[in-house]
C-alpha positions in Angstrom: 73.8 75.9 149.4 76.5 78.0 147.8 78.4 74.8 146.9 75.3 73.2 145.3 74.6 76.4 143.4 78.2 76.5 142.0 78.0 72.9 141.1 74.7 73.4 139.3 76.1 76.5 137.5 78.8 74.4 136.1 76.2 72.5 134.1 75.4 75.6 132.1 77.1 77.8 129.5 76.2 81.4 130.3 75.9 84.5 128.1 75.1 88.0 129.2 74.2 91.1 127.1 73.3 94.7 127.7 71.3 96.1 124.9 73.0 99.2 123.4 71.5 102.6 123.5 69.7 103.3 120.2 69.2 99.6 119.4 66.1 98.7 117.4 63.2 97.2 119.3 63.1 93.6 118.2 61.8 90.2 119.4 63.8 88.5 122.1 64.4 85.3 120.0 65.6 87.3 117.0 67.9 89.4 119.2 69.5 86.2 120.7 69.8 84.5 117.3 71.7 87.5 115.9 74.0 87.6 118.9 74.7 83.9 119.2 75.8 82.9 115.8 77.3 79.6 117.1 73.9 78.5 118.6 71.0 77.1 116.6 67.6 78.8 116.5 66.0 75.7 118.1 68.4 75.6 121.0 67.8 79.3 121.7 64.0 78.9 121.6 64.2 75.8 123.8 66.1 77.8 126.4 63.4 80.4 126.4 60.7 77.8 126.8 62.7 76.1 129.6 62.9 79.4 131.5 66.7 79.7 131.0 66.5 83.3 129.6 66.3 86.3 131.9 65.6 89.9 131.1 66.5 92.4 133.8 66.8 89.5 136.2 63.2 88.4 135.6 62.3 84.9 134.3 59.2 83.7 132.4 59.7 85.9 129.4 58.4 84.8 126.0 60.0 84.7 122.6 58.0 87.6 121.4 59.1 89.9 124.2 60.3 93.2 122.7 64.0 93.8 123.6 64.6 97.5 124.3 67.8 99.6 124.8 69.4 99.1 128.2 67.7 95.8 128.8 70.0 93.2 130.5 69.6 89.9 128.8 71.1 86.6 130.0 70.8 83.1 128.7 72.2 79.8 129.9 72.5 76.7 127.8 72.6 73.2 129.3 75.7 71.5 128.2 74.9 68.9 125.5 76.1 65.4 126.5 78.9 64.3 124.2 80.8 61.1 124.7 84.3 62.1 123.9 85.6 58.6 123.6 86.2 57.7 120.0 86.0 54.1 118.9 88.3 53.5 115.9 86.5 52.2 112.8 87.9 50.2 109.9 87.1 52.6 107.1 89.1 52.5 103.9 91.4 55.5 103.4 93.3 56.8 100.4 96.7 57.4 101.9 99.1 59.2 99.6 102.1 59.1 101.9 103.1 58.3 105.5 106.2 58.1 107.5 107.0 58.2 111.2 106.0 61.9 111.4 103.2 62.6 108.9 100.2 61.2 107.1 98.9 62.7 103.9 95.4 61.5 103.1 93.2 62.1 100.1 89.7 62.6 101.7 86.7 61.4 99.8 83.4 63.3 99.4 80.8 63.0 102.2 83.3 62.2 105.0 83.4 64.6 107.9 86.9 65.2 109.2 86.4 65.0 113.0 83.6 64.1 115.4 81.1 66.8 116.3 77.5 67.1 117.3 75.5 65.0 114.8 78.7 63.2 113.6 79.6 60.6 116.1 81.0 57.9 113.8 82.3 57.4 110.3 84.7 60.4 110.4 88.2 60.7 109.1 89.4 60.7 112.7 87.7 57.4 113.4 89.4 55.8 110.4 92.8 57.3 111.2 92.7 56.0 114.8 92.1 52.5 113.5 95.0 52.5 111.1 97.4 54.6 113.2 96.9 53.6 116.8 99.7 55.9 118.1 97.3 58.9 117.5 95.5 57.8 120.6 98.4 59.1 122.6 98.1 62.7 121.4 96.5 65.2 123.8 93.5 66.3 121.7 91.5 63.2 121.5 88.6 64.8 119.5 91.0 65.9 116.8 94.1 63.8 117.2 96.9 64.9 114.8 94.7 67.4 112.9 96.2 70.8 112.0 93.6 71.7 109.4 90.4 70.4 107.8 88.3 70.5 104.7 84.5 70.5 104.4 82.5 67.3 104.4 81.7 67.6 100.6 85.0 68.9 99.6 87.5 66.3 98.4 91.3 66.3 98.6 94.5 66.4 100.6 95.0 66.7 104.4 98.2 66.4 106.4 98.0 64.8 109.8 100.7 64.7 112.5 101.7 61.4 114.1 103.5 62.8 117.2 103.4 66.0 119.4 106.6 67.5 117.9 105.2 67.2 114.4 101.9 68.6 115.5 103.7 71.7 116.9 105.9 72.1 113.8 103.0 71.9 111.3 100.7 74.1 113.4 103.4 76.8 113.3 103.6 76.6 109.5 99.8 77.0 109.2 99.9 79.9 111.7 102.5 81.8 109.6 100.8 80.9 106.3 103.8 79.2 104.9 101.8 76.0 103.9 101.1 75.9 100.2 97.5 74.8 99.5 96.0 74.8 96.1 92.4 74.0 95.2 90.6 73.4 92.0 87.1 74.9 91.7 84.4 75.3 89.0 82.5 78.6 89.5 79.5 80.2 88.0 80.1 83.0 85.5 83.0 84.3 83.4 85.7 86.0 85.5 86.9 89.2 83.9 90.6 88.8 84.9 92.8 85.8 84.4 94.0 86.1 88.0 93.2 88.0 91.1 93.2 88.3 94.9 90.1 88.3 97.1 90.4 89.9 100.5 87.6 90.2 103.0 87.1 89.3 106.7 85.3 86.0 107.0 83.0 85.2 110.0 79.8 83.5 110.9 76.7 84.7 109.0 74.7 86.7 111.5 71.4 84.9 110.6 72.6 81.4 109.8 75.4 80.0 111.9 76.0 77.1 109.5 77.5 79.4 106.8 80.1 82.1 106.6 80.0 85.7 105.4 82.4 88.4 104.3 82.4 91.5 106.4 83.8 94.8 105.2 83.5 96.5 108.6 86.5 96.5 110.9 86.3 94.2 113.9 84.1 91.6 112.3 85.3 88.3 111.1 89.0 87.2 110.5 91.4 88.6 107.9 91.2 86.2 104.9 93.1 86.2 101.6 92.4 83.9 98.5 94.5 84.1 95.3 92.9 82.7 92.1 93.9 82.1 88.5 91.8 80.9 85.5 92.6 77.4 84.2 89.9 77.2 81.5 86.9 79.2 80.5 83.6 77.6 79.4 80.4 79.2 78.2 78.9 80.1 81.6 81.3 78.7 84.1 85.0 79.0 84.8 87.5 76.4 86.0 90.0 78.1 88.4 92.9 77.3 90.8 92.7 78.9 94.2 95.7 79.3 96.6 94.9 80.0 100.2 97.0 82.5 102.1 94.8 82.1 105.1 92.6 79.1 106.0 89.2 80.2 107.3 86.1 78.0 107.4 84.5 77.9 103.9 87.0 80.5 102.8 87.0 79.8 99.0 83.3 79.2 98.9 82.3 82.4 100.6 85.0 84.5 98.9 83.9 83.4 95.4 80.3 84.1 96.3 81.4 87.5 97.6 82.8 88.5 94.1 79.7 87.1 92.4 81.0 83.7 91.3 79.6 81.0 93.6 81.0 77.5 93.3 79.0 75.2 90.9 76.4 73.2 92.8 77.2 74.7 96.2 73.9 74.5 97.9 74.9 76.6 101.0 76.2 79.5 98.9 73.6 79.7 96.1 75.5 77.7 93.4 72.9 74.9 93.2 70.7 76.7 90.7 71.2 78.1 87.2 72.9 81.5 87.7 74.2 82.0 84.1 73.1 80.7 80.7 70.1 80.5 78.4 66.4 79.8 79.0 66.3 76.9 76.6 65.0 73.6 78.0 67.9 71.8 76.5 70.3 73.9 78.6 68.3 73.3 81.8 68.5 69.6 81.2 72.2 69.9 80.7 72.6 71.7 84.0 70.4 69.1 85.8 72.6 66.4 84.4 75.7 68.2 85.6 74.3 68.5 89.1 73.7 64.8 89.1 77.3 64.0 88.0 78.7 66.1 90.9 76.0 66.3 93.6 78.0 68.7 95.8 80.2 71.8 95.5 82.8 71.6 92.8 85.9 72.0 95.0 88.9 69.8 95.4 92.0 70.3 97.6 94.5 69.3 94.9 98.0 70.0 96.4 99.9 70.6 99.6 103.4 71.8 100.1 105.2 72.3 103.4 108.5 71.8 105.3 108.9 68.3 106.6 109.1 68.6 110.4 112.0 66.1 110.7 114.1 66.4 107.5 113.4 70.2 107.3 113.1 69.9 103.5 110.2 71.2 101.4 107.9 68.4 100.2 105.0 68.6 97.9 102.0 66.4 97.3 99.5 66.4 94.4 96.2 64.5 93.8 94.1 63.8 90.8 90.6 65.2 90.5 87.9 62.8 91.5 86.4 60.9 88.5 83.1 62.7 88.8 84.7 66.1 88.9 86.7 65.4 85.8 83.6 64.0 84.1 81.8 67.3 84.9 84.7 69.4 83.4 84.7 67.2 80.3 81.0 67.6 79.9 81.2 71.4 80.1 84.2 71.4 77.7 82.2 69.4 75.0 79.1 71.6 75.4 81.0 74.8 75.5 82.7 74.0 72.2 79.4 73.1 70.5 76.5 75.2 69.4 74.0 73.6 71.7 73.6 76.8 73.9 72.5 78.9 71.0 69.6 76.9 69.6 
């Protein structure tokens, strides 16, 4: 019986909590959602329905149970089935450079970098495995050769390792922040200074696990630093260059929101509505047209610089802005230099 119990336990992912003294009395489902930022609301509620949540070792508690100080809460998640075998796919890639050690790819918008729940095909990894079959020999088959990533709707440069030694060498450069990464972004508002540095710990938003947040309290999130400088100022938006000192998930997007300048048309961080400008209908139509030109956050990973793992020489790669991003900038430039916003 013990052996069967252990085997069954291995099918679950367990979490245990003791509610702190002085904690507010809140619903069970809300308590768990706040504590488990990496789990969806639906999965948590389904666990409660399935009887996989326990309070003080008692089952059959409901979502509306009021959690009190000193309560012992435990929850177990059934492991989601995930076929880890990746079938290579013949997907066109924009390869800027490759040699025996590295691949530098210019990722298009809408492409997820690696397989994950909900993204079982069509990723950059699927395409890389088709073109570079040796990546199949690397240990991490879910993310073969990857040392960093960019968001699905962010375009631009990624470097990929083709062998274990290169993977180790590049990972070390990312770890010590010696990789040079520059991004181009269009943000809402007029930045006061021509350059600046944003520091703030970045971690999962406590209410929405799909987005990140900046935490000022010690012990929350990971230390994050973004340097920026203004490239061009328009009427109600600013074109900037961002250089990453660290590389956290959504770092530029959440840092710019933190200082009050969300990325233009960033639907996850509030940039997909009019944040600056006039009330004139002509201006509203202009913004709607801009959103249609670039139907995603205005962010592009423009350049990469690092030490080549074999030659030990510094190399640098640069990419052009996507056509639609450049068209958006040109449209703002024309309108900003006209009088259309004032009548």
